[in-house]
DSSP file (Angstrom, degrees, kcal/mol; ACC not computed):
  #  RESIDUE AA STRUCTURE BP1 BP2  ACC     N-H-->O    O-->H-N    N-H-->O    O-->H-N    TCO  KAPPA ALPHA  PHI   PSI    X-CA   Y-CA   Z-CA
    1    1 A M              0   0    0      0, 0.0     2,-0.6     0, 0.0    34,-0.1   0.000 360.0 360.0 360.0  75.3  -64.6   -0.1   15.4
    2    2 A T        +     0   0    0     32,-0.1     2,-0.3     3,-0.0    31,-0.0  -0.802 360.0 173.5 -90.4 122.0  -64.3   -3.6   16.8
    3    3 A T        -     0   0    0     -2,-0.6     2,-0.1     3,-0.0     3,-0.1  -0.875  39.7 -86.9-126.8 159.5  -62.1   -5.8   14.6
    4    4 A K        -     0   0    0     -2,-0.3     2,-0.2     1,-0.1    49,-0.0  -0.402  54.1-104.6 -63.8 139.2  -60.7   -9.3   14.8
    5    5 A Y        -     0   0    0     -2,-0.1    -1,-0.1    47,-0.1    -3,-0.0  -0.434  27.4-156.0 -70.2 136.6  -57.4   -9.3   16.7
    6    6 A T        -     0   0    0     -2,-0.2    -1,-0.0    -3,-0.1    47,-0.0  -0.963  23.9-122.8-112.0 114.3  -54.3   -9.8   14.7
    7    7 A P        -     0   0    0      0, 0.0     3,-0.1     0, 0.0    46,-0.0  -0.211  22.8-126.9 -57.6 143.6  -51.4  -11.2   16.8
    8    8 A V        -     0   0    0      1,-0.1    63,-0.1     2,-0.0    62,-0.0  -0.611  35.0 -90.3 -87.6 152.6  -48.2   -9.2   16.9
    9    9 A P    >>  -     0   0    0      0, 0.0     4,-2.1     0, 0.0     3,-0.7  -0.278  32.2-119.5 -60.8 147.8  -44.9  -10.8   16.0
   10   10 A C  H 3> S+     0   0    0      1,-0.2     4,-2.6     2,-0.2     5,-0.2   0.825 112.4  61.1 -57.1 -33.7  -43.0  -12.4   18.9
   11   11 A S  H 3> S+     0   0    0      2,-0.2     4,-1.4     1,-0.2    -1,-0.2   0.883 107.0  44.3 -64.3 -37.7  -40.1  -10.0   18.3
   12   12 A I  H <> S+     0   0    0     -3,-0.7     4,-1.9     2,-0.2    -2,-0.2   0.917 112.5  51.4 -71.6 -43.8  -42.3   -7.0   19.0
   13   13 A Y  H  X S+     0   0    0     -4,-2.1     4,-2.2     1,-0.2    -2,-0.2   0.907 108.5  53.3 -58.3 -41.4  -43.9   -8.6   22.1
   14   14 A G  H  X S+     0   0    0     -4,-2.6     4,-2.3     1,-0.2    -1,-0.2   0.852 104.8  54.3 -62.4 -35.9  -40.4   -9.3   23.3
   15   15 A K  H  X S+     0   0    0     -4,-1.4     4,-2.1     2,-0.2    -1,-0.2   0.883 108.3  49.5 -66.0 -37.8  -39.4   -5.6   23.0
   16   16 A Y  H  X S+     0   0    0     -4,-1.9     4,-1.9     2,-0.2    -2,-0.2   0.909 110.5  50.1 -66.4 -41.2  -42.4   -4.7   25.1
   17   17 A E  H  X S+     0   0    0     -4,-2.2     4,-2.4     1,-0.2    -2,-0.2   0.908 110.4  50.2 -61.7 -41.3  -41.4   -7.3   27.7
   18   18 A S  H  X S+     0   0    0     -4,-2.3     4,-2.7     1,-0.2     6,-0.2   0.893 107.2  54.0 -63.8 -40.2  -37.9   -5.8   27.7
   19   19 A A  H  X>S+     0   0    0     -4,-2.1     5,-1.5     2,-0.2     4,-1.0   0.877 109.7  48.5 -62.6 -37.5  -39.2   -2.3   28.2
   20   20 A I  H ><5S+     0   0    0     -4,-1.9     3,-0.6     2,-0.2    -2,-0.2   0.960 113.2  46.6 -64.1 -50.8  -41.1   -3.5   31.2
   21   21 A F  H 3<5S+     0   0    0     -4,-2.4    -2,-0.2     1,-0.2    -1,-0.2   0.883 119.4  39.3 -59.7 -42.2  -38.1   -5.2   32.7
   22   22 A K  H 3<5S-     0   0    0     -4,-2.7    -1,-0.2    -5,-0.2    -2,-0.2   0.527 106.1-123.7 -89.3  -6.5  -35.8   -2.2   32.1
   23   23 A G  T <<5 +     0   0    0     -4,-1.0    -3,-0.2    -3,-0.6    -4,-0.1   0.755  49.6 168.2  72.0  24.3  -38.3    0.4   33.0
   24   24 A H      < -     0   0    0     -5,-1.5    20,-0.6    -6,-0.2     2,-0.4  -0.390  32.4-132.2 -70.9 145.1  -38.0    2.2   29.7
   25   25 A R  E     -A   43   0A   0     18,-0.1    54,-2.3    -2,-0.1     2,-0.4  -0.775  24.4-153.8 -90.9 145.3  -40.5    4.9   28.6
   26   26 A L  E     -AB  42  78A   0     16,-3.0    16,-2.8    -2,-0.4     2,-0.8  -0.927  17.3-137.1-121.8 144.8  -41.9    4.5   25.1
   27   27 A R  E     -AB  41  77A   0     50,-3.2    50,-1.6    -2,-0.4     2,-0.3  -0.906  37.6-167.0 -96.0 109.0  -43.2    7.0   22.6
   28   28 A L  E     -AB  40  76A   0     12,-3.2    12,-2.1    -2,-0.8     2,-0.4  -0.773  21.4-167.7-105.4 143.1  -46.3    5.2   21.3
   29   29 A C  E     +AB  39  75A   0     46,-2.3    45,-3.0    -2,-0.3    46,-1.7  -0.999  26.5 158.7-121.7 125.8  -48.5    5.9   18.3
   30   30 A W  E     -AB  38  73A   0      8,-2.0     8,-2.7    -2,-0.4     2,-0.5  -0.955  40.2-120.0-145.2 163.7  -51.7    3.9   18.2
   31   31 A V  E     -A   37   0A   0     41,-2.1     6,-0.2    -2,-0.3     5,-0.1  -0.926  33.4-135.9-106.6 125.4  -55.2    3.9   16.7
   32   32 A G    >   -     0   0    0      4,-3.5     3,-2.0    -2,-0.5    36,-0.0  -0.133  31.4 -93.2 -74.4 173.8  -58.1    3.9   19.3
   33   33 A A  T 3  S+     0   0    0      1,-0.3    -1,-0.1     2,-0.1    -2,-0.0   0.759 127.2  48.7 -59.9 -27.8  -61.2    1.8   19.2
   34   34 A Q  T 3  S-     0   0    0      2,-0.1    -1,-0.3   -32,-0.0   -32,-0.1   0.322 124.8 -99.5 -96.7   7.5  -63.1    4.6   17.3
   35   35 A G  S <  S+     0   0    0     -3,-2.0     2,-0.2     1,-0.3    -2,-0.1   0.440  76.0 141.6  92.4   0.4  -60.3    5.0   14.7
   36   36 A Q        -     0   0    0     -5,-0.1    -4,-3.5     1,-0.1     2,-0.3  -0.494  48.5-126.0 -76.9 146.3  -58.7    8.1   16.3
   37   37 A H  E     -A   31   0A   0     -6,-0.2     2,-0.3    -2,-0.2    -6,-0.2  -0.737  27.3-172.3 -95.8 141.3  -54.9    8.4   16.3
   38   38 A H  E     -A   30   0A   0     -8,-2.7    -8,-2.0    -2,-0.3     2,-0.4  -0.958  14.4-169.7-132.0 148.1  -52.9    9.0   19.5
   39   39 A I  E     +A   29   0A   0     -2,-0.3     2,-0.3   -10,-0.2   -10,-0.2  -0.980  25.8 150.6-135.6 125.8  -49.3    9.7   20.3
   40   40 A E  E     -A   28   0A   0    -12,-2.1   -12,-3.2    -2,-0.4     2,-0.5  -0.989  45.5-118.5-151.5 155.7  -48.2    9.5   24.0
   41   41 A T  E     +A   27   0A   0     -2,-0.3    20,-1.0   -14,-0.2     2,-0.3  -0.883  46.8 169.9 -95.0 126.9  -45.2    8.8   26.1
   42   42 A V  E     -AC  26  60A   0    -16,-2.8   -16,-3.0    -2,-0.5     2,-0.4  -0.892  35.8-139.4-136.1 162.4  -45.9    5.8   28.4
   43   43 A T  E     -AC  25  59A   0     16,-2.1    16,-1.9    -2,-0.3     2,-0.3  -0.998  28.8-135.2-119.4 125.0  -44.3    3.3   30.8
   44   44 A I  E     + C   0  58A   0    -20,-0.6    14,-0.3    -2,-0.4   -21,-0.1  -0.625  25.7 175.0 -82.4 134.5  -45.6   -0.2   30.4
   45   45 A S  E     -     0   0A   0     12,-3.2     2,-0.3     1,-0.4    13,-0.2   0.663  63.1  -5.4-108.2 -24.0  -46.4   -2.1   33.6
   46   46 A D  E     - C   0  57A   0     11,-1.6    11,-3.1     2,-0.0     2,-0.4  -0.992  49.2-138.8-164.4 159.5  -47.9   -5.3   32.2
   47   47 A L  E     + C   0  56A   0     -2,-0.3     2,-0.3     9,-0.2     9,-0.2  -0.994  31.6 178.0-123.7 134.8  -48.9   -7.3   29.2
   48   48 A R  E     - C   0  55A   0      7,-2.7     7,-3.4    -2,-0.4     2,-0.5  -0.924  25.9-136.7-137.7 160.0  -52.1   -9.4   29.3
   49   49 A V  E     + C   0  54A   0     -2,-0.3     2,-0.3     5,-0.2     5,-0.2  -0.974  27.7 166.4-116.5 131.0  -54.3  -11.6   27.2
   50   50 A K  E >   - C   0  53A   0      3,-2.7     3,-1.2    -2,-0.5    -2,-0.0  -0.974  68.7  -6.6-145.9 129.8  -58.1  -11.3   27.4
   51   51 A H  T 3  S-     0   0    0     -2,-0.3     3,-0.1     1,-0.3    -1,-0.1   0.890 128.9 -56.2  52.1  44.0  -60.6  -12.7   25.0
   52   52 A R  T 3  S+     0   0    0      1,-0.2     2,-0.3     0, 0.0    -1,-0.3   0.713 117.5 106.5  63.6  24.6  -57.8  -14.0   22.7
   53   53 A A  E <   -C   50   0A   0     -3,-1.2    -3,-2.7   -46,-0.0     2,-0.4  -0.968  66.3-126.7-129.6 149.0  -56.3  -10.5   22.3
   54   54 A E  E     -C   49   0A   0     -2,-0.3    16,-2.4    -5,-0.2    17,-0.4  -0.773  26.9-168.9 -98.4 139.6  -53.1   -9.1   23.8
   55   55 A Y  E     -CD  48  69A   0     -7,-3.4    -7,-2.7    -2,-0.4     2,-0.5  -0.943  17.6-140.6-130.7 149.1  -53.1   -5.9   25.7
   56   56 A M  E     -CD  47  68A   0     12,-3.0    12,-2.6    -2,-0.3     2,-0.6  -0.930  12.0-154.4-105.6 127.3  -50.5   -3.5   27.1
   57   57 A I  E     +CD  46  67A   0    -11,-3.1   -12,-3.2    -2,-0.5   -11,-1.6  -0.916  34.8 151.3 -99.7 121.8  -51.2   -1.9   30.5
   58   58 A C  E     -CD  44  66A   0      8,-2.7     8,-3.3    -2,-0.6     2,-0.4  -0.889  38.6-134.5-146.5 173.1  -49.4    1.4   30.7
   59   59 A Q  E     -CD  43  65A   0    -16,-1.9   -16,-2.1    -2,-0.3     6,-0.2  -0.999  19.6-136.5-135.4 134.6  -49.4    4.8   32.3
   60   60 A N  E >   -C   42   0A   0      4,-2.5     3,-2.0    -2,-0.4   -18,-0.2  -0.244  39.6 -91.5 -82.9 179.5  -48.7    8.1   30.5
   61   61 A I  T 3  S+     0   0    0    -20,-1.0   -19,-0.1     1,-0.3    -1,-0.1   0.639 126.3  57.3 -69.1 -12.6  -46.5   10.9   31.9
   62   62 A H  T 3  S-     0   0    0      2,-0.1    -1,-0.3     0, 0.0    -2,-0.0   0.355 121.0-105.6 -95.8   3.4  -49.6   12.5   33.6
   63   63 A G  S <  S+     0   0    0     -3,-2.0     2,-0.4     1,-0.3    -2,-0.1   0.519  71.1 145.8  87.2   5.5  -50.3    9.3   35.5
   64   64 A Q        -     0   0    0      1,-0.1    -4,-2.5    -5,-0.0    -1,-0.3  -0.634  46.8-128.2 -80.8 131.8  -53.3    8.2   33.4
   65   65 A R  E     -D   59   0A   0     -2,-0.4     2,-0.4    -6,-0.2    -6,-0.3  -0.582  25.5-168.5 -80.1 137.7  -53.7    4.5   33.0
   66   66 A R  E     -D   58   0A   0     -8,-3.3    -8,-2.7    -2,-0.3     2,-0.5  -0.967  15.9-163.1-125.8 143.0  -54.1    3.1   29.5
   67   67 A I  E     -D   57   0A   0     -2,-0.4     2,-0.4   -10,-0.2   -10,-0.2  -0.957  22.5-175.4-123.6 109.7  -55.0   -0.4   28.3
   68   68 A L  E     -D   56   0A   0    -12,-2.6   -12,-3.0    -2,-0.5     2,-0.4  -0.898  27.5-127.2-115.2 131.5  -54.0   -0.7   24.6
   69   69 A R  E >   -D   55   0A   0     -2,-0.4     3,-2.1   -14,-0.2     4,-0.4  -0.626  25.0-134.5 -72.7 127.6  -54.7   -3.6   22.3
   70   70 A L  G >  S+     0   0    0    -16,-2.4     3,-1.3    -2,-0.4    -1,-0.1   0.800 100.1  59.7 -60.8 -33.2  -51.3   -4.5   20.9
   71   71 A D  G 3  S+     0   0    0    -17,-0.4    -1,-0.3     1,-0.2   -16,-0.1   0.538 100.0  59.0 -76.1  -1.6  -52.4   -4.8   17.3
   72   72 A R  G <  S+     0   0    0     -3,-2.1   -41,-2.1   -42,-0.0     2,-0.5   0.521  79.9 102.1 -97.5  -9.1  -53.6   -1.2   17.4
   73   73 A V  E <   -B   30   0A   0     -3,-1.3   -43,-0.3    -4,-0.4     3,-0.1  -0.649  47.7-177.5 -76.5 124.0  -50.1    0.1   18.2
   74   74 A R  E     -     0   0A   0    -45,-3.0     2,-0.3    -2,-0.5   -44,-0.2   0.776  65.1  -0.1 -94.2 -31.6  -48.5    1.5   15.0
   75   75 A S  E     -B   29   0A   0    -46,-1.7   -46,-2.3     2,-0.0     2,-0.3  -0.987  53.8-169.1-157.2 152.2  -45.1    2.4   16.4
   76   76 A A  E     -B   28   0A   0     -2,-0.3     2,-0.4   -48,-0.2   -48,-0.2  -0.971   9.8-179.5-145.6 126.2  -43.1    2.3   19.7
   77   77 A R  E     -B   27   0A   0    -50,-1.6   -50,-3.2    -2,-0.3     2,-0.2  -0.993  27.9-123.8-131.5 130.2  -39.8    4.0   20.3
   78   78 A I  E      B   26   0A   0     -2,-0.4   -52,-0.2   -52,-0.2    -2,-0.0  -0.514 360.0 360.0 -69.6 135.1  -37.7    4.0   23.4
   79   79 A I              0   0    0    -54,-2.3   -53,-0.2    -2,-0.2    -1,-0.1   0.367 360.0 360.0-122.0 360.0  -37.0    7.5   24.7
């Protein structure tokens, strides 16, 4: 399921930057590339742009690295 990237609002991007700076863990809900839904607790380490899309580099509580396209994140809550 490859779709054209839809930029996220600056206010949301700013919240992700703040979570990185403050070391907050987030409870994320996102839709994967194949349309599957995921919910996980993560810590964001970086935000990047690649091929005109924005990505979140994060790690879940089990130490698994995730690279999530920001427009696939449906909700993010600080825990």
